[in-house]
GUVEX-413185 format. One record per residue (C-alpha): residue in one letter; x, y, z. Coordinates in steps of 0.001 Angstrom, whole numbers, padded with zeros to 6 digits, always signed. Layout:
N
AXYZ;...
//
This chain:
251
M+050113+027744-000856;R+053632+028532-000649;K+055725+026341+001797;K+056257+027263+005423;I+060002+026324+006154;V+062321+026690+009123;A+065786+026127+008302;G+068889+025405+010426;N+072339+026502+009535;W+074736+024812+011811;K+077987+027039+010032;M+081271+025596+011234;N+079832+024023+014427;K+079555+020286+015727;N+082194+017719+015041;L+080670+014507+013333;Q+079826+012838+016504;E+078201+015878+018157;G+076150+016560+014749;V+074926+013081+014409;A+073767+013246+018299;L+071856+016347+017295;A+070296+015382+014245;K+068931+012101+015946;E+067635+014209+018824;L+065825+016596+016505;N+064442+013762+014171;G+063298+012069+017207;L+061195+015174+018491;L+059853+015647+014960;V+058564+012060+014384;A+057198+012429+017931;D+055285+015588+017286;K+054796+016336+013453;P+055903+019862+012467;N+053371+022274+010714;C+055992+023271+008146;E+059118+021950+006389;V+062159+021628+008492;V+065721+021623+006898;I+069203+021453+008864;C+072160+022368+006709;T+075167+020827+008227;P+078931+021017+007378;F+080047+018768+004649;I+081395+016268+006743;H+078010+015513+008419;L+075905+015075+005139;A+076079+011280+004096;T+075983+010135+007806;V+073015+012257+008763;A+070997+011502+005411;G+070944+007951+006398;L+069524+008672+010016;I+066694+011024+009486;N+063239+010630+008371;N+062649+012713+005183;E+059105+013306+006081;V+059596+015385+008963;L+063117+016577+008092;Q+064968+017580+004943;L+068711+017958+004633;G+071000+020627+003160;A+074537+021791+002567;E+076024+024907+003736;N+077733+025765+000388;C+078784+024139-002813;A+081616+025034-005408;D+081256+027108-008527;K+082966+024293-010699;A+081644+021143-011767;S+084490+018945-011088;G+088298+018854-011442;A+091570+019879-009921;Y+089865+022256-007191;T+091447+020827-003983;G+089277+021256-000942;E+086257+022097-002836;V+082907+020209-002727;S+080647+020013-006051;A+076986+020409-006176;E+076872+016881-007638;M+078710+015787-004550;V+076216+017327-002126;K+073282+015903-004161;S+075010+012355-003895;T+074990+012496-000235;G+071059+012250+000077;A+070906+016135+000627;Q+068070+017922-000883;Y+069008+021663-000266;V+072131+024155-000274;I+072634+027378+000937;L+074212+029854-001220;G+075044+033751-000991;H+075434+033725+002910;S+076709+037024+003823;E+079560+035367+005763;R+080826+033620+002262;R+080101+036897+000424;E+082217+038764+003171;Y+085063+036410+004175;Y+085502+034102+001008;N+084768+036885-001572;E+081884+035264-003083;T+080737+037744-005892;P+077426+037905-007796;E+078833+036153-010440;I+080432+033304-008558;L+077150+032827-007068;K+075315+032515-010343;E+077604+029806-011240;K+077072+027961-007890;V+073199+028541-008419;D+073134+027137-011916;L+075331+024136-010870;A+073094+023556-007886;L+069834+023550-009725;A+071606+021259-012692;N+072210+018668-010001;G+068688+018894-008568;L+069231+020501-005456;K+066880+023101-004020;I+068526+026417-002989;L+068283+028542+000193;F+069452+032001-001475;C+070571+034732+001077;I+070362+038241+000429;G+070557+041328+003012;E+072232+044610+003750;S+074977+045591+006121;L+074246+048062+008971;E+076035+050771+006925;Q+073731+050251+004089;R+070564+050110+006383;E+071561+053448+008258;A+071631+054779+004737;N+068375+053544+003961;Q+069771+051396+000937;Q+068347+047851+001878;N+065799+047772-001055;E+068542+048399-003508;V+070999+045964-001806;C+068451+043272-001768;K+067038+043805-005302;A+070803+044009-006799;E+071623+040676-005189;L+068552+039036-006801;E+069354+040613-010201;G+073200+039696-009779;S+072732+035865-008964;V+069378+034485-009558;F+066984+036418-011550;H+068371+034837-014898;L+066548+031721-013994;T+063369+030622-015719;P+060381+030420-013729;E+060461+026801-013899;Q+064086+027086-012117;W+062895+029554-009861;A+060308+027119-008439;N+063397+025628-006657;V+064573+028743-005066;V+063749+029899-001275;I+064926+033544-000557;A+066349+034004+002806;Y+066579+037502+003987;E+069203+038194+006257;P+069824+041808+007754;I+073912+041192+008120;W+073587+043495+011274;A+071286+041351+012889;I+073345+038194+012617;G+074717+036711+015853;T+074622+040138+017312;G+071394+039762+019328;K+070017+042569+017281;T+066913+041590+015332;A+065012+043644+012890;T+061568+044560+014262;S+058729+042415+012817;D+057443+045426+011195;Q+060795+046218+009610;A+061259+042404+008595;E+057737+042323+006838;E+058482+045620+005139;I+061413+044332+003349;H+060192+040822+002727;A+056831+042441+000946;F+059624+044542-001027;I+061329+041334-001843;R+058356+039678-003031;S+057357+042657-005347;C+060589+042470-006929;V+059989+038630-007863;A+056597+039510-008861;E+057885+042231-011262;K+060368+039556-012814;Y+058295+036785-012814;G+054532+037652-012329;Q+052323+037699-009170;E+051569+034030-009224;V+055204+033052-009054;A+055863+035506-006227;D+052798+034410-004038;N+054468+030893-004322;T+057873+032065-003268;S+058963+031238+000180;I+060875+034049+002036;L+062472+033300+005131;Y+063813+035622+007712;G+067494+034944+008690;G+068480+037606+011611;S+068792+036398+015184;C+065638+034470+015137;K+064658+032604+018083;G+061940+031017+020120;S+060853+034262+021894;N+060493+036110+018686;A+059616+033667+015847;P+055792+033793+016548;E+055525+037417+015968;L+057906+037307+012941;F+056044+034190+011481;A+052557+035822+011932;K+053479+038274+009159;P+051908+037765+006090;N+054994+038001+003775;I+057739+036047+006354;D+057416+032427+005631;G+059542+031105+008296;G+063472+031256+009141;L+066863+030525+008542;I+068227+029943+011916;G+071878+030177+013226;G+072595+029741+016772;A+069247+028749+017762;S+069366+025725+015431;L+072500+024263+017421;K+070397+022794+020318;A+067312+020511+019424;S+064976+022061+022035;D+065499+025768+021009;F+065063+024890+017446;K+062076+022959+018154;E+060718+025844+019773;I+060850+027980+016746;I+059319+025164+014593;D+056496+025235+016872;A+056026+029033+016275;F+053811+027624+013305;
//
């Protein structure tokens, strides 16, 4: 059975004190009422080491929002996969549409990041998805397949076991627009078929594919009920413990 996962992406929000308070509150809620899925919070780098020491890994895992495409060296301001791992984090988000768009992260750069993250024992939340323009031109399938081929389909099946795919329709991130549950299910099923084509049906059946476009407590139950949607990568709604817990409770 593949894992059900709800992951929070804090993005560039919460100073250290606020982040610690949020992590503590969420951890308390989950210890009191154990979740029926794996829960991950992906925080800014500055929070990782502190938050790692505060949370109970039986109910809450920790991830970073990015890592460098170099192992170490004279790269001022960068944070390597090894550094992320050393904080106690288990996951890293790679390929987020904001990183691709604002920081020009190409498939080749992401491939380097993927390899370094796996080499350092991190699990990867790998994001793929189309823009509004691409969706309107009915190119979502080609876009998603190309992003998989460009950065993660070189992995061995053993390495692939540490990859979770997050489908994020870029047109639905932070816009309040959400793909309908049928639209989301359709593309999740297509993504799973791409994985099956590459690695075989058994690997595809064990791959968790998360939905990442304006998912909230009100629409999570309908989305998560779909056979190919294994959870969510949550942005804004992960910044308030009660909102995030509502999404977790959809399982």
